[in-house]
N, CA and C of each residue as an Amber inpcrd file, in Angstrom:
protein
   237
 -15.9580000 -90.5920000 177.9110000 -15.8860000 -91.2450000 178.8130000
 -16.2010000 -92.1180000 179.3630000 -17.7780000 -91.8580000 179.4320000
 -18.5410000 -92.7720000 180.0140000 -18.7720000 -94.2460000 179.1960000
 -18.3870000 -94.3250000 178.1660000 -18.3260000 -95.6380000 177.2580000
 -17.3430000 -96.3930000 177.3360000 -16.3960000 -95.6710000 177.7590000
 -14.6410000 -96.3100000 178.3090000 -14.8550000 -97.1180000 179.4320000
 -15.5410000 -96.6680000 180.5000000 -15.8420000 -96.9850000 181.6270000
 -16.6380000 -98.0330000 181.4350000 -17.6620000 -98.3810000 180.7760000
 -18.2810000 -99.3700000 180.7080000 -17.7210000-100.8140000 180.0470000
 -16.9800000-100.2710000 178.9330000 -16.2490000-101.1270000 178.0400000
 -15.1990000-101.9200000 179.1280000 -14.6760000-101.0240000 179.8150000
 -13.7000000-101.6470000 180.8510000 -14.0130000-102.7300000 181.5440000
 -15.3710000-102.1250000 182.3830000 -15.8440000-102.9960000 183.4070000
 -16.6190000-104.0980000 182.5700000 -16.8280000-104.2560000 181.6780000
 -17.4970000-105.3400000 180.8200000 -15.8910000-106.6380000 180.6390000
 -14.7310000-106.2290000 180.6740000 -13.7380000-106.7510000 180.8900000
 -12.8820000-107.1170000 181.8520000 -13.7050000-106.8180000 182.9680000
 -13.3110000-106.9090000 184.4170000 -14.0700000-108.2330000 185.1000000
 -13.4260000-109.1080000 185.9720000 -13.7300000-110.3370000 186.6410000
 -14.5460000-109.6560000 187.8000000 -15.2600000-110.7570000 188.5780000
 -15.9780000-110.2710000 189.7130000 -14.8260000-109.9110000 190.7740000
 -13.4180000-110.1700000 190.4800000 -12.4120000-109.7420000 191.6650000
 -11.8460000-108.6950000 191.2940000 -12.3500000-107.9440000 190.2000000
 -11.7970000-106.3860000 189.8040000 -10.5860000-106.6880000 188.8070000
 -10.4480000-107.9310000 188.7470000  -8.9340000-107.8260000 187.7160000
  -9.2050000-108.1830000 186.2620000  -8.6220000-107.9100000 185.3040000
  -8.9240000-108.2500000 183.9080000  -8.8240000-109.7880000 183.9530000
  -9.6240000-110.2250000 182.8250000  -9.7510000-111.3820000 182.7340000
  -8.1920000-112.2030000 182.4100000  -7.2050000-111.8290000 182.0020000
  -5.7280000-112.3700000 181.5060000  -5.1390000-112.2550000 182.6190000
  -5.3470000-111.4820000 183.7510000  -4.7810000-111.4660000 184.9060000
  -5.3830000-112.5260000 185.8600000  -6.3050000-112.5280000 185.9450000
  -7.1900000-113.3750000 186.7320000  -6.6830000-114.9210000 185.9940000
  -6.7380000-115.1660000 185.0100000  -6.1240000-116.5460000 184.5050000
  -4.3540000-116.7870000 185.0400000  -3.9200000-115.6010000 184.6110000
  -2.6700000-115.7880000 184.9280000  -2.4610000-116.4250000 186.4120000
  -3.2030000-115.5840000 187.3370000  -2.8200000-115.8530000 188.6230000
  -3.4970000-117.1990000 189.0130000  -4.4000000-117.8820000 188.3860000
  -4.7240000-119.3010000 188.4710000  -4.0460000-120.2610000 188.1910000
  -3.1060000-119.6710000 186.9300000  -2.5080000-120.8220000 186.3660000
  -1.0080000-120.8420000 187.3780000  -0.6930000-120.0990000 187.8090000
   0.3780000-119.7830000 188.5950000   0.3990000-120.4980000 189.9480000
  -0.7560000-120.8660000 190.3780000  -0.8950000-121.4220000 192.0850000
  -0.4510000-122.6810000 192.0730000  -0.8780000-123.5300000 190.7930000
  -0.2620000-125.0540000 191.0760000   1.3160000-124.9840000 190.7590000
   1.6820000-123.8980000 189.9590000   3.3530000-123.9450000 189.9470000
   4.3330000-123.5690000 191.3360000   3.4710000-122.8210000 192.1680000
   4.0450000-122.3010000 193.3790000   3.8450000-123.2960000 194.1020000
   2.9170000-124.2320000 194.2740000   2.4730000-125.2220000 194.9880000
   3.5650000-126.6980000 194.6900000   3.4280000-126.8100000 193.3430000
   4.4610000-127.5330000 193.2830000   6.2610000-127.5200000 193.3950000
   6.3850000-125.7950000 193.4370000   7.8520000-125.4720000 193.6910000
   8.0080000-125.9920000 195.3220000   6.9730000-125.6070000 195.9120000
   6.6690000-125.7900000 197.4880000   6.9950000-127.2800000 197.9270000
   6.5720000-128.1310000 197.0370000   6.6350000-129.2680000 197.3170000
   8.1450000-129.8270000 197.0680000   8.3380000-129.5070000 196.1370000
   9.7320000-129.6910000 195.5830000  10.9860000-129.5930000 196.6360000
  10.7120000-128.2530000 197.0780000  11.6570000-127.7610000 197.7410000
  11.4730000-128.4910000 199.3210000  10.4700000-128.6730000 199.7330000
  10.2400000-129.5590000 200.9530000  10.9850000-131.1880000 200.9790000
  10.2680000-131.6480000 199.5600000  10.7730000-133.0280000 199.3870000
  12.6430000-133.3010000 199.1220000  13.2720000-132.2300000 198.5970000
  14.4650000-132.3190000 197.9810000  15.5170000-131.4540000 199.0430000
  14.5700000-130.5870000 199.6760000  15.6950000-129.3650000 200.6100000
  16.4590000-128.2970000 199.7470000  15.8770000-127.8480000 198.6710000
  16.4940000-127.2430000 197.5870000  15.7580000-125.7270000 197.4530000
  16.4030000-124.8260000 196.9790000  15.7240000-123.6340000 196.9190000
  14.3360000-123.3290000 195.7420000  13.7030000-122.5070000 196.1470000
  12.6670000-121.9410000 195.2200000  13.2530000-121.9900000 193.8150000
  14.5240000-121.4120000 193.3500000  14.8730000-121.4410000 192.0220000
  15.3570000-123.1830000 191.6260000  15.8890000-123.5780000 192.3840000
  16.1170000-125.1320000 192.1550000  14.9540000-125.7290000 191.8550000
  13.9910000-125.6320000 192.5440000  12.7900000-125.9680000 192.4280000
  11.8460000-125.9600000 191.0070000  12.0220000-124.5990000 190.7400000
  11.6100000-124.4800000 189.3670000  12.3890000-125.0010000 188.3660000
  13.5930000-124.6240000 188.5480000  14.5950000-125.5150000 187.4580000
  14.2180000-127.0020000 186.9480000  13.9550000-127.3690000 188.0970000
  13.1030000-129.1520000 187.8610000  12.2150000-129.3340000 187.4050000
  11.3990000-128.4270000 187.3800000   9.9330000-127.9620000 186.5480000
  10.6170000-127.9690000 185.4390000  11.2110000-126.4770000 185.0640000
  11.4460000-126.3170000 183.7850000  12.2950000-127.4130000 182.8530000
  13.0160000-128.3440000 183.5550000  13.5960000-129.1910000 182.8760000
  12.9150000-130.4530000 182.3510000  11.6800000-130.6470000 183.3930000
  10.6820000-131.6450000 183.2460000   9.7650000-131.2120000 182.3850000
   9.4850000-130.0000000 182.0760000   8.6040000-129.1380000 181.0470000
   9.4450000-129.4960000 179.5510000  10.5790000-129.1740000 179.6610000
  11.2720000-129.0640000 178.0960000  11.6400000-130.8040000 177.8660000
  11.8390000-131.4700000 178.7570000  12.1270000-133.0110000 178.5110000
  10.9340000-133.7800000 178.1350000   9.9680000-133.3870000 178.4980000
   8.7450000-133.9560000 177.9100000   7.6730000-133.3490000 177.0220000
   8.3950000-131.9590000 176.8090000   7.6930000-131.5070000 175.8870000
   6.2970000-130.9410000 175.8230000   5.5640000-130.4420000 177.3380000
   4.5920000-130.4030000 178.0700000   4.6570000-128.9420000 178.2690000
   3.7260000-128.2380000 179.0530000   3.5420000-126.9930000 179.2230000
   3.6760000-127.4310000 180.8780000   4.7580000-126.4040000 181.3770000
   5.1790000-126.6010000 182.7550000   3.8930000-126.3380000 183.8680000
   3.1250000-125.6200000 183.7070000   1.7570000-125.4850000 184.4740000
   1.1570000-127.1290000 184.5090000   0.7940000-127.7140000 183.4120000
   0.5670000-129.0180000 183.3500000   1.3380000-130.1280000 184.2420000
   2.6730000-130.0190000 184.1220000   3.7370000-130.7240000 184.9930000
   3.4060000-130.5820000 186.1240000   3.5390000-129.5070000 186.6200000
   3.3250000-128.7410000 188.0490000   1.6400000-129.2380000 188.7220000
   0.5120000-128.9620000 187.5310000  -0.5280000-129.3640000 188.2910000
  -0.5830000-131.2920000 188.4250000   0.1640000-131.5020000 187.7480000
   0.2560000-133.2270000 187.8600000   0.8850000-133.7060000 189.0790000
   2.0020000-132.9970000 189.4860000   2.7560000-133.0770000 190.6550000
   1.6680000-132.7910000 191.8950000   1.1750000-131.7420000 191.9190000
  -0.0290000-131.2160000 193.0260000  -0.9980000-132.2900000 192.9420000
  -1.4030000-132.9200000 191.7830000  -2.4450000-134.0040000 191.8870000
  -2.1060000-134.9640000 192.7420000  -0.8970000-135.7810000 191.9930000
  -0.5640000-136.8480000 192.3740000  -0.2960000-137.0390000 194.2000000
   0.3430000-135.7880000 194.5280000   0.0480000-135.9470000 196.0980000
  -1.1850000-135.6780000 196.8680000  -2.1260000-135.2510000 196.2040000
  -3.3590000-135.2130000 196.7110000  -3.6870000-136.7230000 196.4380000
  -3.7760000-137.5450000 195.6290000  -4.2280000-138.5610000 195.6900000
  -3.6780000-139.6550000 196.7090000  -2.0300000-139.4770000 196.8030000
  -1.3250000-140.0420000 197.7840000  -1.6530000-140.1010000 199.0020000
  -2.3840000-139.0540000 199.6130000  -2.7870000-138.8730000 201.0240000
  -4.1290000-139.8820000 201.5370000
């Protein structure tokens, strides 16, 4: 049992979450930010905003998180 605890602890980040969960959460943040921006700009629902991101992602053959990050980055530069 002790080896299992040590092995598990080796795969946990400083936040106490497994590395893959922490990565997923950090990649989700820009998507949520981009959705919020689209919702505010176009006065649309969260589902509609996500659909816009999906359409752009598929239309350009790029990852959705990259599309979202680009939108967030552009908004930051425009200020």
